Backbone bond lengths (Angstrom), bond angles and torsions (degrees), N, CA, C in turn:
res aa  C-N    CA-C-N  psi(-1)  N-CA   C-N-CA  omega(-1)  CA-C   N-CA-C  phi
1 M - - - 1.548 - - 1.630 105.38 -
2 N 1.331 111.03 146.14 1.488 119.49 176.22 1.465 111.28 -69.25
3 P 1.289 123.81 134.27 1.488 122.72 -179.23 1.409 107.63 -68.41
4 D 1.290 126.68 -41.17 1.552 120.61 177.92 1.423 113.05 -59.46
5 L 1.397 122.92 -40.17 1.343 125.45 179.50 1.609 117.12 -65.43
6 S 1.374 108.42 -33.82 1.439 113.61 -177.86 1.509 116.52 -69.39
7 M 1.361 115.16 -20.25 1.451 115.15 175.86 1.399 114.22 -95.04
8 G 1.346 118.44 8.84 1.526 123.58 176.24 1.430 111.08 83.48
9 R 1.150 127.57 12.50 1.494 130.52 179.46 1.514 115.40 -128.34
10 R 1.197 118.19 136.99 1.370 119.27 -178.61 1.541 108.19 -110.36
11 R 1.381 123.65 120.04 1.408 121.44 -179.66 1.537 115.53 -89.74
12 C 1.336 114.55 126.22 1.410 126.48 171.20 1.244 119.68 -103.10
13 G 1.411 123.86 159.31 1.436 126.86 179.87 1.658 113.10 -83.52
14 A 1.326 117.35 27.84 1.433 120.73 -172.93 1.556 104.60 -106.31
15 F 1.472 109.60 161.47 1.492 118.78 176.48 1.481 108.32 -78.32
16 T 1.342 115.00 156.38 1.433 118.25 174.99 1.599 108.61 -93.73
17 L 1.195 115.15 167.46 1.560 117.89 -173.69 1.528 112.00 -64.37
18 I 1.335 117.07 -33.92 1.505 127.35 174.40 1.493 110.11 -60.76
19 E 1.290 115.91 -48.53 1.561 121.39 -177.38 1.606 105.46 -65.70
20 V 1.224 119.67 -43.45 1.486 117.86 178.08 1.633 114.25 -64.05
21 V 1.238 112.77 -35.43 1.473 117.32 -178.05 1.522 106.90 -70.53
22 V 1.283 119.56 -41.17 1.481 127.67 -177.64 1.512 106.10 -59.84
23 A 1.455 114.30 -51.38 1.368 123.81 -173.12 1.641 104.52 -61.75
24 L 1.334 120.92 -45.39 1.418 119.76 179.69 1.483 114.96 -63.62
25 V 1.348 120.03 -36.36 1.491 122.56 174.68 1.524 109.29 -65.05
26 I 1.226 122.14 -43.70 1.501 124.30 172.55 1.432 115.20 -55.81
27 F 1.256 114.60 -44.84 1.525 117.47 -175.27 1.530 107.28 -79.14
28 S 1.314 119.72 -31.02 1.452 123.82 177.59 1.615 111.26 -64.02
29 F 1.433 108.69 -44.72 1.554 114.50 176.78 1.491 109.44 -65.43
30 A 1.265 121.83 -37.00 1.501 127.35 -177.25 1.469 102.39 -68.13
31 G 1.291 124.90 -48.09 1.380 122.33 -176.88 1.557 114.25 -63.98
32 F 1.344 110.71 -42.96 1.598 112.70 173.15 1.458 115.02 -58.33
33 V 1.283 121.90 -35.71 1.501 125.68 177.24 1.388 108.87 -65.70
34 L 1.471 125.00 -54.81 1.289 130.47 175.16 1.593 112.46 -49.53
35 A 1.317 119.98 -44.56 1.364 123.03 -169.75 1.614 104.19 -69.82
36 A 1.518 113.99 -42.05 1.300 115.76 -177.04 1.514 113.91 -63.96
37 A 1.420 116.31 -31.90 1.361 122.28 178.52 1.622 115.25 -67.95
38 F 1.452 106.10 -40.02 1.431 109.87 171.78 1.394 122.90 -70.43
39 V 1.393 118.54 -20.90 1.405 116.14 171.41 1.492 112.57 -80.83
40 N 1.408 118.69 -24.35 1.473 121.01 172.77 1.547 109.96 -70.16
41 V 1.311 116.82 -39.94 1.457 113.96 172.10 1.504 114.54 -62.29
42 L 1.329 121.10 -43.21 1.524 122.47 178.61 1.590 108.57 -55.74
43 N 1.347 114.17 -46.37 1.440 119.41 -176.45 1.609 109.52 -63.42
44 A 1.227 118.93 -41.23 1.431 126.82 -175.17 1.505 104.82 -65.30
45 Q 1.327 117.70 -46.74 1.580 122.77 177.24 1.549 111.59 -59.29
46 E 1.295 113.75 -48.15 1.366 118.11 -178.74 1.581 109.86 -62.25
47 S 1.240 119.76 -43.77 1.479 120.12 179.07 1.552 109.66 -65.73
48 S 1.322 115.95 -38.95 1.591 112.82 178.77 1.488 108.46 -73.57
49 L 1.152 126.77 -26.36 1.477 125.86 177.60 1.631 106.12 -72.56
50 R 1.263 115.40 -39.97 1.426 113.13 178.91 1.509 113.69 -67.87
51 R 1.404 111.07 -40.73 1.514 112.84 172.79 1.492 118.54 -60.55
52 D 1.437 115.99 -37.37 1.485 120.55 176.09 1.534 109.69 -59.80
53 L 1.393 118.34 -38.82 1.434 120.24 177.85 1.521 114.83 -63.88
54 R 1.351 114.94 -32.19 1.469 120.32 177.30 1.502 113.91 -77.44
55 G 1.359 120.64 -15.81 1.429 127.95 -172.62 1.457 112.54 -50.03
56 P 1.304 118.18 -57.33 1.425 118.28 179.92 1.606 115.64 -63.10
57 D 1.307 114.10 -38.80 1.485 119.00 175.02 1.525 114.08 -59.62
58 L 1.479 112.70 -39.47 1.390 115.02 177.40 1.521 112.39 -69.54
59 Q 1.213 119.82 -38.07 1.456 124.57 174.55 1.589 108.53 -54.78
60 L 1.261 117.35 -42.10 1.543 118.43 -179.02 1.536 112.35 -66.64
61 V 1.322 114.41 -41.20 1.396 120.36 179.70 1.503 113.30 -67.06
62 R 1.419 111.87 -39.17 1.501 112.39 177.54 1.523 110.51 -72.24
63 A 1.259 119.61 -32.00 1.456 118.65 173.74 1.488 112.98 -61.62
64 A 1.313 116.31 -36.89 1.435 120.68 179.24 1.515 110.65 -67.43
65 L 1.298 121.74 -35.89 1.374 128.17 174.01 1.538 114.06 -68.17
66 F 1.333 116.06 -43.02 1.373 120.89 173.87 1.474 116.66 -61.57
67 A 1.388 112.90 -35.31 1.384 115.05 -176.05 1.597 113.04 -83.78
68 E 1.274 112.34 -7.36 1.542 113.94 179.62 1.480 112.50 -78.82
69 S 1.288 116.05 121.18 1.479 120.27 -172.66 1.638 110.76 -94.40
70 D 1.282 112.71 -13.14 1.493 120.67 -175.10 1.517 109.34 -98.91
71 L 1.224 115.94 113.97 1.577 118.40 176.73 1.485 116.67 -56.03
72 T 1.302 114.39 -43.92 1.483 123.68 -175.27 1.690 109.75 -70.73
73 K 1.282 115.42 -30.73 1.446 119.16 169.89 1.550 113.39 -70.83
74 A 1.264 118.08 -44.57 1.491 122.68 -178.92 1.581 107.83 -64.10
75 A 1.350 119.43 -31.80 1.460 120.26 -178.70 1.590 110.72 -73.79
76 Q 1.351 119.54 -15.33 1.462 124.61 -172.57 1.537 98.78 -92.34
77 W 1.357 108.31 164.76 1.616 118.33 172.34 1.550 106.03 -71.46
78 N 1.318 113.40 125.82 1.526 118.44 179.46 1.615 100.88 -118.61
79 D 1.312 110.89 149.91 1.487 122.84 176.77 1.536 110.28 -106.21
80 L 1.320 116.60 138.40 1.351 124.48 174.39 1.537 114.18 -140.45
81 V 1.360 112.78 125.08 1.509 122.40 176.60 1.463 111.31 -78.97
82 L 1.261 115.99 120.23 1.511 129.10 178.20 1.675 108.33 -93.75
83 P 1.260 112.28 162.14 1.380 115.90 176.60 1.630 113.92 -55.47
84 D 1.255 118.32 154.78 1.453 124.67 178.99 1.530 111.70 61.72
85 G 1.469 118.45 32.00 1.322 119.61 173.63 1.459 114.83 74.04
86 R 1.345 126.73 6.44 1.421 121.83 179.01 1.517 106.61 -88.66
87 K 1.395 113.89 169.68 1.410 120.09 -173.40 1.437 111.05 -132.41
88 A 1.337 121.72 157.37 1.371 128.85 175.50 1.576 109.92 -133.12
89 R 1.181 119.49 128.23 1.511 127.63 175.22 1.570 105.31 -102.27
90 W 1.345 118.83 126.11 1.432 119.05 176.35 1.438 111.24 -130.71
91 Q 1.376 118.10 163.41 1.366 123.39 175.98 1.518 107.78 -161.57
92 A 1.298 123.64 136.83 1.396 130.14 -174.37 1.422 108.30 -113.64
93 T 1.483 116.04 129.98 1.402 123.69 171.26 1.502 109.12 -98.81
94 V 1.318 119.92 107.51 1.495 118.94 -172.27 1.448 109.70 -108.66
95 T 1.374 115.17 136.18 1.467 129.84 177.91 1.484 108.33 -121.64
96 P 1.368 118.93 125.36 1.432 120.24 176.12 1.658 108.60 -65.01
97 A 1.365 111.09 140.79 1.464 116.82 177.81 1.549 107.29 -90.18
98 N 1.369 122.42 -176.88 1.306 127.24 179.67 1.550 113.93 -83.21
99 L 1.212 120.10 3.98 1.448 127.75 172.09 1.501 112.54 -112.99
100 A 1.389 118.69 151.98 1.393 120.82 -175.55 1.573 107.36 -72.49
101 D 1.320 106.65 135.66 1.545 120.84 174.98 1.513 110.93 65.17
102 L 1.384 121.43 24.67 1.413 122.22 178.36 1.622 99.21 -119.19
103 F 1.419 111.01 136.13 1.473 122.57 -176.80 1.559 109.87 -130.27
104 D 1.403 116.61 138.39 1.370 126.41 166.09 1.491 104.79 -83.91
105 V 1.394 117.06 129.83 1.494 121.56 -176.07 1.435 109.18 -126.27
106 V 1.322 119.50 127.25 1.574 122.89 173.10 1.491 100.72 -108.29
107 L 1.357 120.98 110.75 1.486 124.60 -177.55 1.603 104.08 -98.17
108 E 1.319 115.60 125.39 1.333 125.44 175.51 1.576 111.56 -103.14
109 I 1.254 123.48 132.62 1.485 121.47 -171.80 1.521 104.96 -141.71
110 E 1.350 114.57 128.30 1.460 121.23 176.07 1.385 104.44 -116.62
111 F 1.383 122.74 119.55 1.438 130.65 173.19 1.508 114.57 -94.64
112 S 1.324 116.00 139.07 1.418 118.94 177.88 1.575 110.97 -138.21
113 E 1.189 111.40 158.87 1.571 116.78 -178.01 1.423 111.84 -78.90
114 A 1.304 121.78 -179.49 1.380 126.99 177.62 1.529 112.60 -61.56
115 G 1.245 120.57 -33.07 1.474 125.16 178.88 1.546 114.82 -74.74
116 G 1.320 108.33 -10.55 1.617 111.65 -171.23 1.399 117.66 99.22
117 T 1.427 120.48 -2.71 1.392 126.23 -174.65 1.513 107.83 -76.28
118 K 1.340 117.84 122.19 1.462 127.57 178.25 1.532 109.20 -62.52
119 T 1.318 118.46 121.55 1.493 120.60 -176.45 1.515 116.20 -109.42
120 D 1.299 111.09 -37.94 1.574 112.77 -172.74 1.535 109.69 -156.92
121 T 1.171 115.58 153.75 1.487 119.91 175.48 1.500 111.71 -133.58
122 V 1.329 119.17 128.15 1.358 118.59 -169.81 1.678 107.93 -132.29
123 T 1.360 116.99 136.19 1.370 124.77 -176.71 1.402 111.81 -112.94
124 E 1.267 129.32 117.94 1.438 126.17 174.25 1.642 114.12 -120.31
125 T 1.189 120.56 150.87 1.461 124.53 171.02 1.419 114.44 -118.37
126 C 1.284 117.97 137.22 1.403 123.39 -179.92 1.548 112.37 -152.40
127 R 1.228 121.40 172.44 1.485 127.53 -172.28 1.676 104.21 -126.49
128 L 1.350 109.72 120.54 1.494 113.96 -172.86 1.489 106.13 -121.08
129 L 1.357 113.06 145.47 1.549 123.10 173.70 1.444 102.70 -99.62
130 R 1.455 117.78 109.56 1.473 121.32 -174.35 1.493 105.44 -137.29
131 P 1.316 120.41 89.91 1.504 118.84 171.17 1.579 120.97 -55.57
132 T 1.369 109.61 -32.07 1.466 111.11 173.23 1.436 119.77 -68.97
133 W 1.304 119.74 -13.88 1.479 121.94 175.15 1.556 112.76 -87.23
134 S 1.308 116.92 -21.13 1.612 114.49 -175.25 1.612 107.73 -82.56
135 Q 1.242 109.13 160.41 1.330 123.23 174.55 1.569 107.88 -89.43
136 A 1.321 121.27 145.59 1.517 120.07 -176.50 1.588 110.97 -65.29
137 A 1.358 110.75 -36.98 1.506 110.38 -173.06 1.592 109.62 -73.85
138 D 1.382 110.68 -37.83 1.587 113.32 177.22 1.552 111.49 -64.58
139 R 1.313 114.73 -41.11 1.434 124.90 179.53 1.535 107.77 -51.90
140 E 1.400 115.63 -53.91 1.533 122.11 -169.62 1.699 102.24 -73.41
141 T 1.243 122.84 -34.76 1.438 120.98 177.25 1.528 110.02 -62.86
142 L 1.307 117.17 -46.66 1.406 114.48 179.58 1.556 118.14 -76.53
143 R 1.367 113.76 -25.21 1.530 112.30 169.93 1.573 112.36 -70.03
144 A 1.412 114.66 -33.96 1.534 116.60 177.75 1.487 112.69 -64.67
145 A 1.430 116.02 -37.74 1.467 121.13 -178.88 1.610 105.07 -66.83
146 A 1.372 115.38 -37.36 1.456 112.00 -174.34 1.500 108.69 -75.69
147 R 1.393 119.35 -32.96 1.463 118.07 178.62 1.507 109.36 -67.64
148 S 1.239 124.98 -34.45 1.435 124.50 -170.86 1.670 103.64 -78.08
149 K 1.414 113.22 -36.44 1.448 117.24 176.75 1.575 111.79 -63.72
150 L 1.362 110.20 -38.63 1.501 109.09 177.03 1.514 112.58 -74.67
151 A 1.366 118.64 -32.25 1.448 117.32 179.95 1.570 107.54 -68.57
152 K 1.316 122.61 -27.79 1.436 121.43 -178.58 1.530 106.70 -70.63
153 R 1.352 118.01 -42.93 1.565 122.83 170.73 1.441 116.07 -54.05
154 T 1.240 117.37 -45.31 1.411 125.29 -176.29 1.486 111.08 -64.93
155 Y 1.338 121.54 -42.45 1.379 121.33 -169.51 1.559 113.35 -96.04
156 Q 1.347 115.21 3.24 1.413 115.60 -173.82 1.462 106.93 -102.56
C-alpha cells in the first residue's frame, strides 16, 4: 500500500494557496520598491535638466556680481537682462570673513520670463576675495591679527 494514500492524503507537486498568496505579497512589495526608486530617478533627472538649463544664466549673474566693485550696490537688488528677453534680479548678502579682503556671500537670484512672470528662485553661497569691498581700517586690523598669529607660530 502506498504510504501517502494510507494517510488519506494524496501529495501533488502543486503549490498551496498560502504559498501563492505569500509569493504575490513578496512580488508586490518588490514591485512597489522598484516603482518608488524609478520615480526618484525620474525626479532627479528632471531636476538636473532644469539646473543645466539655468547654468548659463547663473554664470551671467555671477559675472555681474564679480564685476560689481561697490559693496552697497551689490547688497541692493540689481536687474540683469538675459538672452531671449528674460530677466534676473539678484542681491548679495555680504559678511566679512576673518581674513582681510575675504567675504562670505549669499547670492539670491530671481529669474523671470520675458512677460515678467517669476519662474525660479536660486540661492548660492560662495566666498570672494574682493579688496574693493573692504574698509582700510578693518583690513589693517585683520592683517595685524594675522601677522601676530603667524609670529606666535614661528617662534614657538
